[in-house]
BAGU-895591 format. One record per atom (N, C-alpha, C): residue number from 1; atom name; x, y, z. Coordinates in pm, 1 decimal, always signed. Example, Ala and Ser with C-alpha at 12.3 -4.5 7.8 and 13.67 -1.06 7.14 Angstrom:
! BAGU-895591
<atom 1,N,<+1319.0,-569.0,+780.0>>
<atom 1,CA,<+1230.0,-450.0,+780.0>>
<atom 1,C,<+1320.0,-330.0,+780.0>>
<atom 2,N,<+1285.0,-225.0,+708.0>>
<atom 2,CA,<+1367.0,-106.0,+714.0>>
<atom 2,C,<+1290.0,+3.0,+787.0>>
***
This chain:
! BAGU-895591
<atom 1,N,<-3696.7,-8599.6,-5064.9>>
<atom 1,CA,<-3784.3,-8568.2,-5071.5>>
<atom 1,C,<-3741.0,-8556.2,-5240.5>>
<atom 2,N,<-3786.4,-8615.3,-5280.5>>
<atom 2,CA,<-3710.5,-8524.5,-5431.6>>
<atom 2,C,<-3719.6,-8375.6,-5495.5>>
<atom 3,N,<-3656.5,-8328.0,-5589.0>>
<atom 3,CA,<-3586.3,-8221.3,-5581.2>>
<atom 3,C,<-3717.4,-8162.8,-5641.5>>
<atom 4,N,<-3818.0,-8200.7,-5751.2>>
<atom 4,CA,<-3990.5,-8185.8,-5761.4>>
<atom 4,C,<-4029.3,-8172.3,-5714.9>>
<atom 5,N,<-4038.1,-8274.1,-5591.9>>
<atom 5,CA,<-4164.5,-8249.5,-5431.1>>
<atom 5,C,<-4107.9,-8124.8,-5354.7>>
<atom 6,N,<-3984.7,-8142.6,-5330.2>>
<atom 6,CA,<-4008.9,-7997.1,-5309.1>>
<atom 6,C,<-3967.6,-7874.1,-5346.2>>
<atom 7,N,<-3916.4,-7848.3,-5455.5>>
<atom 7,CA,<-3989.9,-7689.4,-5506.9>>
<atom 7,C,<-4184.2,-7684.6,-5481.6>>
<atom 8,N,<-4232.0,-7787.3,-5529.4>>
<atom 8,CA,<-4367.2,-7762.0,-5512.7>>
<atom 8,C,<-4439.7,-7752.4,-5384.9>>
<atom 9,N,<-4376.2,-7831.2,-5293.1>>
<atom 9,CA,<-4423.8,-7775.9,-5168.3>>
<atom 9,C,<-4369.1,-7633.2,-5136.4>>
<atom 10,N,<-4266.5,-7608.3,-5169.8>>
<atom 10,CA,<-4209.0,-7472.6,-5129.2>>
<atom 10,C,<-4318.3,-7360.9,-5158.2>>
<atom 11,N,<-4318.3,-7379.1,-5334.1>>
<atom 11,CA,<-4434.5,-7322.5,-5381.5>>
<atom 11,C,<-4550.8,-7316.8,-5329.3>>
<atom 12,N,<-4581.4,-7375.1,-5301.1>>
<atom 12,CA,<-4683.7,-7433.8,-5228.5>>
<atom 12,C,<-4743.6,-7317.8,-5062.8>>
<atom 13,N,<-4653.2,-7346.8,-5029.8>>
<atom 13,CA,<-4620.6,-7251.4,-4840.3>>
<atom 13,C,<-4574.6,-7095.3,-4919.0>>
<atom 14,N,<-4516.9,-7089.6,-4994.0>>
<atom 14,CA,<-4498.9,-6917.1,-5023.8>>
<atom 14,C,<-4655.0,-6875.6,-5075.6>>
<atom 15,N,<-4728.7,-6913.4,-5153.6>>
<atom 15,CA,<-4845.2,-6837.2,-5149.7>>
<atom 15,C,<-4971.6,-6910.8,-5089.6>>
<atom 16,N,<-4970.8,-6945.8,-4966.5>>
<atom 16,CA,<-5063.7,-7004.9,-4854.8>>
<atom 16,C,<-5113.1,-6900.6,-4865.0>>
<atom 17,N,<-5131.1,-6776.2,-4830.8>>
<atom 17,CA,<-5187.1,-6623.2,-4777.2>>
<atom 17,C,<-5274.1,-6598.6,-4905.8>>
<atom 18,N,<-5241.7,-6629.0,-5027.8>>
<atom 18,CA,<-5292.8,-6592.7,-5153.6>>
<atom 18,C,<-5416.4,-6644.5,-5170.3>>
<atom 19,N,<-5419.5,-6816.4,-5154.6>>
<atom 19,CA,<-5528.4,-6898.4,-5211.0>>
<atom 19,C,<-5639.3,-6864.6,-5058.4>>
<atom 20,N,<-5594.1,-6802.6,-4985.2>>
<atom 20,CA,<-5728.3,-6738.0,-4897.3>>
<atom 20,C,<-5812.1,-6620.2,-4934.6>>
<atom 21,N,<-5769.9,-6612.9,-5072.7>>
<atom 21,CA,<-5883.7,-6498.9,-5156.2>>
<atom 21,C,<-5984.4,-6558.1,-5214.8>>
<atom 22,N,<-5989.5,-6704.3,-5237.8>>
<atom 22,CA,<-6146.1,-6758.5,-5262.3>>
<atom 22,C,<-6151.7,-6818.3,-5154.8>>
<atom 23,N,<-6145.8,-6833.8,-5021.8>>
<atom 23,CA,<-6209.8,-6857.2,-4917.9>>
<atom 23,C,<-6278.9,-6747.9,-4849.9>>
<atom 24,N,<-6249.7,-6596.4,-4907.6>>
<atom 24,CA,<-6348.0,-6502.4,-4828.0>>
<atom 24,C,<-6484.1,-6492.7,-4872.2>>
<atom 25,N,<-6483.8,-6568.5,-5049.1>>
<atom 25,CA,<-6600.7,-6551.8,-5104.2>>
<atom 25,C,<-6692.2,-6604.6,-5056.0>>
<atom 26,N,<-6663.0,-6702.0,-4917.1>>
<atom 26,CA,<-6798.2,-6755.1,-4844.0>>
<atom 26,C,<-6881.1,-6710.7,-4733.8>>
<atom 27,N,<-6771.8,-6551.6,-4716.1>>
<atom 27,CA,<-6788.3,-6467.6,-4637.8>>
<atom 27,C,<-6896.1,-6322.3,-4672.4>>
<atom 28,N,<-6857.8,-6302.6,-4806.6>>
<atom 28,CA,<-6879.0,-6152.0,-4850.3>>
<atom 28,C,<-6899.5,-6172.4,-5040.8>>
<atom 29,N,<-6974.4,-6097.8,-5088.8>>
<atom 29,CA,<-6990.1,-6113.4,-5306.2>>
<atom 29,C,<-6952.7,-5962.9,-5301.4>>
<atom 30,N,<-6880.1,-5932.4,-5186.3>>
<atom 30,CA,<-6839.9,-5737.6,-5191.3>>
<atom 30,C,<-6676.6,-5735.9,-5324.0>>
<atom 31,N,<-6736.4,-5728.7,-5462.6>>
<atom 31,CA,<-6596.4,-5719.0,-5537.3>>
<atom 31,C,<-6504.0,-5591.7,-5452.0>>
<atom 32,N,<-6607.0,-5523.6,-5362.6>>
<atom 32,CA,<-6482.2,-5393.5,-5338.6>>
<atom 32,C,<-6397.0,-5424.9,-5187.1>>
<atom 33,N,<-6466.4,-5521.5,-5085.2>>
<atom 33,CA,<-6353.1,-5588.5,-4973.0>>
<atom 33,C,<-6285.7,-5714.8,-5032.3>>
<atom 34,N,<-6355.2,-5753.0,-5138.9>>
<atom 34,CA,<-6242.3,-5883.5,-5254.0>>
<atom 34,C,<-6113.2,-5819.9,-5255.3>>
<atom 35,N,<-6128.6,-5714.9,-5361.0>>
<atom 35,CA,<-6015.2,-5656.0,-5401.6>>
<atom 35,C,<-5940.2,-5629.0,-5299.8>>
<atom 36,N,<-5982.4,-5518.8,-5219.6>>
<atom 36,CA,<-5928.1,-5485.2,-5116.7>>
<atom 36,C,<-5809.3,-5607.2,-5049.5>>
<atom 37,N,<-5913.2,-5702.8,-5020.1>>
<atom 37,CA,<-5825.4,-5828.3,-4933.4>>
<atom 37,C,<-5732.9,-5861.5,-5018.5>>
<atom 38,N,<-5725.0,-5879.2,-5116.4>>
<atom 38,CA,<-5632.6,-5953.3,-5276.8>>
<atom 38,C,<-5497.7,-5828.5,-5289.4>>
<atom 39,N,<-5553.9,-5719.2,-5246.5>>
<atom 39,CA,<-5416.4,-5631.9,-5277.8>>
<atom 39,C,<-5339.8,-5585.6,-5143.0>>
<atom 40,N,<-5447.2,-5637.4,-5078.4>>
<atom 40,CA,<-5304.9,-5667.8,-4928.7>>
<atom 40,C,<-5258.6,-5806.5,-4927.3>>
<atom 41,N,<-5279.1,-5935.1,-4971.6>>
<atom 41,CA,<-5263.3,-6045.3,-4925.2>>
<atom 41,C,<-5130.9,-6067.3,-5015.7>>
<atom 42,N,<-5124.0,-6009.6,-5156.8>>
<atom 42,CA,<-5062.1,-5965.0,-5253.0>>
<atom 42,C,<-4897.2,-5908.5,-5202.0>>
<atom 43,N,<-4973.6,-5781.9,-5123.1>>
<atom 43,CA,<-4821.9,-5710.1,-5071.9>>
<atom 43,C,<-4755.5,-5793.2,-4978.0>>
<atom 44,N,<-4842.4,-5831.4,-4868.3>>
<atom 44,CA,<-4794.0,-5906.1,-4783.0>>
<atom 44,C,<-4626.8,-6046.5,-4805.7>>
<atom 45,N,<-4723.7,-6140.4,-4940.4>>
<atom 45,CA,<-4662.1,-6183.1,-5083.0>>
<atom 45,C,<-4502.1,-6107.4,-5080.8>>
<atom 46,N,<-4535.1,-5933.8,-5183.4>>
<atom 46,CA,<-4399.8,-5935.9,-5205.4>>
<atom 46,C,<-4368.9,-5843.9,-5165.0>>
<atom 47,N,<-4386.3,-5813.4,-4949.9>>
<atom 47,CA,<-4307.4,-5768.6,-4877.4>>
<atom 47,C,<-4174.9,-5893.6,-4871.4>>
<atom 48,N,<-4218.1,-5986.1,-4857.7>>
<atom 48,CA,<-4157.8,-6138.4,-4803.4>>
<atom 48,C,<-4074.7,-6136.7,-4921.1>>
<atom 49,N,<-4104.0,-6119.5,-5033.6>>
<atom 49,CA,<-4018.7,-6219.6,-5138.7>>
<atom 49,C,<-3914.0,-6057.3,-5218.7>>
<atom 50,N,<-3927.8,-5926.4,-5162.3>>
<atom 50,CA,<-3858.4,-5797.7,-5143.7>>
<atom 50,C,<-3742.5,-5735.7,-5012.1>>
<atom 51,N,<-3818.4,-5809.2,-4937.5>>
<atom 51,CA,<-3746.4,-5778.9,-4796.9>>
<atom 51,C,<-3603.4,-5733.5,-4801.4>>
<atom 52,N,<-3555.1,-5673.7,-4747.5>>
<atom 52,CA,<-3580.1,-5561.7,-4659.1>>
<atom 52,C,<-3585.1,-5432.0,-4737.0>>
<atom 53,N,<-3649.0,-5459.6,-4862.6>>
<atom 53,CA,<-3718.0,-5360.8,-4905.1>>
<atom 53,C,<-3850.4,-5320.1,-4824.7>>
<atom 54,N,<-3911.1,-5185.7,-4856.8>>
<atom 54,CA,<-4044.5,-5178.8,-4795.6>>
<atom 54,C,<-4146.0,-5224.7,-4933.5>>
<atom 55,N,<-4284.4,-5173.0,-4841.8>>
<atom 55,CA,<-4390.4,-5235.3,-4943.8>>
<atom 55,C,<-4498.9,-5150.5,-4850.5>>
<atom 56,N,<-4523.2,-5114.4,-4964.2>>
<atom 56,CA,<-4637.0,-4949.2,-4889.2>>
<atom 56,C,<-4729.3,-4962.4,-5007.8>>
<atom 57,N,<-4879.1,-4912.6,-5078.1>>
<atom 57,CA,<-4975.0,-4808.0,-5094.9>>
<atom 57,C,<-4989.7,-4735.2,-5086.1>>
<atom 58,N,<-4988.7,-4604.3,-5168.2>>
<atom 58,CA,<-5014.8,-4460.6,-5150.0>>
<atom 58,C,<-4984.1,-4403.3,-5286.9>>
<atom 59,N,<-4855.0,-4301.1,-5206.2>>
<atom 59,CA,<-4864.9,-4244.6,-5395.2>>
<atom 59,C,<-4733.4,-4193.0,-5432.4>>
<atom 60,N,<-4603.2,-4154.5,-5529.0>>
<atom 60,CA,<-4490.7,-4189.5,-5537.3>>
<atom 60,C,<-4483.4,-3968.1,-5591.5>>
<atom 61,N,<-4378.9,-3876.9,-5576.6>>
<atom 61,CA,<-4385.8,-3787.0,-5572.3>>
<atom 61,C,<-4351.1,-3726.5,-5567.7>>
<atom 62,N,<-4244.5,-3645.9,-5714.3>>
<atom 62,CA,<-4187.4,-3572.4,-5762.7>>
<atom 62,C,<-4194.2,-3429.5,-5749.3>>
<atom 63,N,<-4123.7,-3362.7,-5810.7>>
<atom 63,CA,<-4144.5,-3216.7,-5835.0>>
<atom 63,C,<-4249.0,-3193.7,-5964.4>>
<atom 64,N,<-4258.3,-3286.1,-6073.9>>
<atom 64,CA,<-4327.0,-3281.0,-6203.3>>
<atom 64,C,<-4474.1,-3254.6,-6114.1>>
<atom 65,N,<-4532.0,-3354.7,-6044.9>>
<atom 65,CA,<-4667.4,-3450.8,-6012.9>>
<atom 65,C,<-4728.2,-3379.6,-5854.7>>
<atom 66,N,<-4640.5,-3312.2,-5805.9>>
<atom 66,CA,<-4711.9,-3257.1,-5647.2>>
<atom 66,C,<-4742.2,-3084.9,-5663.6>>
<atom 67,N,<-4854.6,-3079.7,-5629.6>>
<atom 67,CA,<-4933.5,-3142.9,-5557.2>>
<atom 67,C,<-5031.9,-3198.1,-5597.0>>
<atom 68,N,<-5054.5,-3157.5,-5764.4>>
<atom 68,CA,<-5164.0,-3150.4,-5852.5>>
<atom 68,C,<-5212.2,-3330.5,-5917.8>>
<atom 69,N,<-5125.5,-3417.3,-5937.8>>
<atom 69,CA,<-5109.9,-3530.0,-6053.0>>
<atom 69,C,<-5017.4,-3628.7,-5943.7>>
<atom 70,N,<-5066.1,-3579.2,-5849.3>>
<atom 70,CA,<-5003.8,-3745.6,-5760.6>>
<atom 70,C,<-5119.1,-3847.0,-5754.7>>
<atom 71,N,<-5102.6,-3973.7,-5848.0>>
<atom 71,CA,<-5177.6,-4113.6,-5845.8>>
<atom 71,C,<-5175.7,-4185.0,-5732.3>>
<atom 72,N,<-5262.5,-4222.7,-5689.8>>
<atom 72,CA,<-5284.5,-4354.4,-5601.1>>
<atom 72,C,<-5242.3,-4466.8,-5685.8>>
<atom 73,N,<-5154.6,-4538.1,-5585.2>>
<atom 73,CA,<-5079.4,-4686.3,-5645.0>>
<atom 73,C,<-5060.6,-4810.5,-5476.3>>
<atom 74,N,<-5128.8,-4926.6,-5604.0>>
<atom 74,CA,<-5185.6,-5007.6,-5500.4>>
<atom 74,C,<-5066.8,-5073.3,-5445.1>>
<atom 75,N,<-4929.5,-5071.8,-5455.8>>
<atom 75,CA,<-4806.5,-5112.8,-5433.7>>
<atom 75,C,<-4718.1,-5048.9,-5508.7>>
<atom 76,N,<-4631.0,-5016.4,-5372.6>>
<atom 76,CA,<-4463.0,-4950.6,-5391.1>>
<atom 76,C,<-4385.5,-4998.2,-5319.0>>
<atom 77,N,<-4287.2,-5046.2,-5374.6>>
<atom 77,CA,<-4176.6,-5118.1,-5356.3>>
<atom 77,C,<-4069.1,-5004.7,-5353.9>>
<atom 78,N,<-3970.0,-4963.9,-5241.8>>
<atom 78,CA,<-3899.8,-4859.9,-5179.6>>
<atom 78,C,<-3805.3,-4916.5,-5096.5>>
<atom 79,N,<-3737.4,-4749.5,-5059.0>>
<atom 79,CA,<-3679.6,-4774.9,-4943.4>>
<atom 79,C,<-3624.2,-4635.5,-4872.1>>
<atom 80,N,<-3610.3,-4644.0,-4748.9>>
<atom 80,CA,<-3609.3,-4491.4,-4754.6>>
<atom 80,C,<-3436.9,-4436.4,-4739.7>>
<atom 81,N,<-3419.5,-4417.1,-4870.3>>
<atom 81,CA,<-3301.7,-4387.7,-4915.2>>
<atom 81,C,<-3297.8,-4312.0,-5034.4>>
<atom 82,N,<-3216.1,-4231.8,-5093.3>>
<atom 82,CA,<-3172.0,-4133.2,-5013.7>>
<atom 82,C,<-3271.1,-4025.1,-4938.1>>
<atom 83,N,<-3467.4,-4063.4,-4909.3>>
<atom 83,CA,<-3508.6,-4007.5,-4886.5>>
<atom 83,C,<-3584.7,-4033.9,-4779.3>>
<atom 84,N,<-3625.3,-4035.2,-4689.5>>
<atom 84,CA,<-3731.7,-4149.3,-4585.8>>
<atom 84,C,<-3868.1,-4072.2,-4669.3>>
<atom 85,N,<-4010.8,-4182.6,-4702.8>>
<atom 85,CA,<-4094.0,-4159.7,-4713.7>>
<atom 85,C,<-4164.4,-3979.7,-4636.4>>
<atom 86,N,<-4299.7,-3916.9,-4683.3>>
<atom 86,CA,<-4287.9,-3763.3,-4662.7>>
<atom 86,C,<-4394.3,-3832.0,-4563.4>>
<atom 87,N,<-4474.6,-3914.6,-4565.8>>
<atom 87,CA,<-4594.9,-3964.7,-4491.9>>
<atom 87,C,<-4617.7,-4119.1,-4479.5>>
<atom 88,N,<-4554.3,-4144.2,-4359.2>>
<atom 88,CA,<-4581.8,-4316.1,-4347.9>>
<atom 88,C,<-4708.1,-4302.3,-4245.6>>
<atom 89,N,<-4776.7,-4451.5,-4287.9>>
<atom 89,CA,<-4883.4,-4475.7,-4151.5>>
<atom 89,C,<-4907.4,-4611.3,-4249.5>>
<atom 90,N,<-4845.4,-4701.6,-4129.0>>
<atom 90,CA,<-4849.6,-4852.6,-4141.3>>
<atom 90,C,<-4857.0,-4896.2,-4236.7>>
<atom 91,N,<-4942.1,-4962.3,-4380.6>>
<atom 91,CA,<-4934.5,-4996.8,-4466.5>>
<atom 91,C,<-4926.4,-4886.9,-4642.7>>
<atom 92,N,<-4962.9,-4722.0,-4574.2>>
<atom 92,CA,<-4985.5,-4644.9,-4616.5>>
<atom 92,C,<-4844.3,-4544.2,-4651.6>>
<atom 93,N,<-4774.3,-4500.0,-4749.3>>
<atom 93,CA,<-4632.2,-4422.4,-4772.7>>
<atom 93,C,<-4705.3,-4328.1,-4914.3>>
<atom 94,N,<-4672.4,-4207.0,-4879.5>>
<atom 94,CA,<-4596.8,-4083.2,-4968.4>>
<atom 94,C,<-4493.8,-4088.4,-4954.2>>
<atom 95,N,<-4412.2,-4191.8,-5112.9>>
<atom 95,CA,<-4257.0,-4138.1,-5130.0>>
<atom 95,C,<-4244.9,-4037.5,-5238.0>>
<atom 96,N,<-4129.8,-4011.8,-5197.7>>
<atom 96,CA,<-4030.3,-3931.0,-5319.6>>
<atom 96,C,<-3973.0,-4057.3,-5404.8>>
<atom 97,N,<-3945.9,-3974.7,-5521.6>>
<atom 97,CA,<-3946.6,-4022.6,-5647.6>>
<atom 97,C,<-3812.7,-4129.5,-5656.9>>
<atom 98,N,<-3715.2,-4051.4,-5618.3>>
<atom 98,CA,<-3533.3,-4119.0,-5576.9>>
<atom 98,C,<-3547.4,-4224.2,-5479.5>>
<atom 99,N,<-3636.3,-4281.5,-5416.6>>
<atom 99,CA,<-3617.5,-4339.8,-5286.9>>
<atom 99,C,<-3725.4,-4470.1,-5366.9>>
<atom 100,N,<-3845.9,-4451.6,-5469.6>>
<atom 100,CA,<-3925.4,-4592.4,-5481.0>>
<atom 100,C,<-3864.2,-4668.3,-5623.2>>
<atom 101,N,<-3860.5,-4790.7,-5569.5>>
<atom 101,CA,<-3811.2,-4869.5,-5698.6>>
<atom 101,C,<-3865.9,-4927.7,-5812.4>>
<atom 102,N,<-4039.8,-4940.0,-5741.2>>
<atom 102,CA,<-4130.7,-4963.3,-5817.1>>
<atom 102,C,<-4303.0,-4922.2,-5790.0>>
<atom 103,N,<-4367.3,-4917.9,-5885.1>>
<atom 103,CA,<-4556.5,-4886.0,-5798.1>>
<atom 103,C,<-4576.2,-4973.5,-5897.0>>
<atom 104,N,<-4726.1,-5051.7,-5941.9>>
<atom 104,CA,<-4794.0,-5063.1,-5966.0>>
<atom 104,C,<-4932.8,-5134.6,-5899.8>>
<atom 105,N,<-5044.6,-5148.1,-6008.8>>
<atom 105,CA,<-5172.4,-5157.6,-5972.7>>
<atom 105,C,<-5143.9,-5324.6,-5964.7>>
<atom 106,N,<-5196.2,-5364.4,-5879.8>>
<atom 106,CA,<-5219.6,-5534.2,-5815.1>>
<atom 106,C,<-5287.6,-5600.6,-5893.5>>
<atom 107,N,<-5418.4,-5511.9,-5927.8>>
<atom 107,CA,<-5531.8,-5538.5,-6033.8>>
<atom 107,C,<-5524.1,-5516.6,-6158.8>>
<atom 108,N,<-5408.0,-5468.7,-6223.2>>
<atom 108,CA,<-5324.8,-5444.7,-6374.6>>
<atom 108,C,<-5408.5,-5318.6,-6420.4>>
<atom 109,N,<-5435.7,-5214.6,-6301.9>>
<atom 109,CA,<-5389.1,-5080.9,-6371.6>>
<atom 109,C,<-5304.3,-5033.5,-6398.3>>
<atom 110,N,<-5235.1,-5072.5,-6417.3>>
<atom 110,CA,<-5098.6,-5006.9,-6487.7>>
<atom 110,C,<-4998.5,-5058.6,-6403.2>>
<atom 111,N,<-4858.9,-4934.9,-6442.7>>
<atom 111,CA,<-4709.9,-4936.1,-6389.4>>
<atom 111,C,<-4692.4,-4814.0,-6323.7>>
<atom 112,N,<-4640.6,-4820.8,-6232.2>>
<atom 112,CA,<-4524.6,-4631.0,-6229.7>>
<atom 112,C,<-4367.1,-4656.0,-6277.6>>
***
């Protein structure tokens, strides 16, 4: 296989799960459901790329925002070092700022 074809095939396979977002429209017109699915598939793609770091949604906490001003973040890339998540269940985590690498909204609502 020539290098260009190889790279194209590699890219196609890496984003296979994300391409399912269009097929979801056959089953629902709900923008809420489509958005939640798109965020979950994007988190899975990001998880594959940044492994062994963790990828969650939830919030990043520190002394300046807890408990009144913790924002909901769609995607947080973090590690349980120097401090593990305060709360972590499935894909949800409340992560201390020192353990968070980056947090952002997948649908373009901002960055942490």
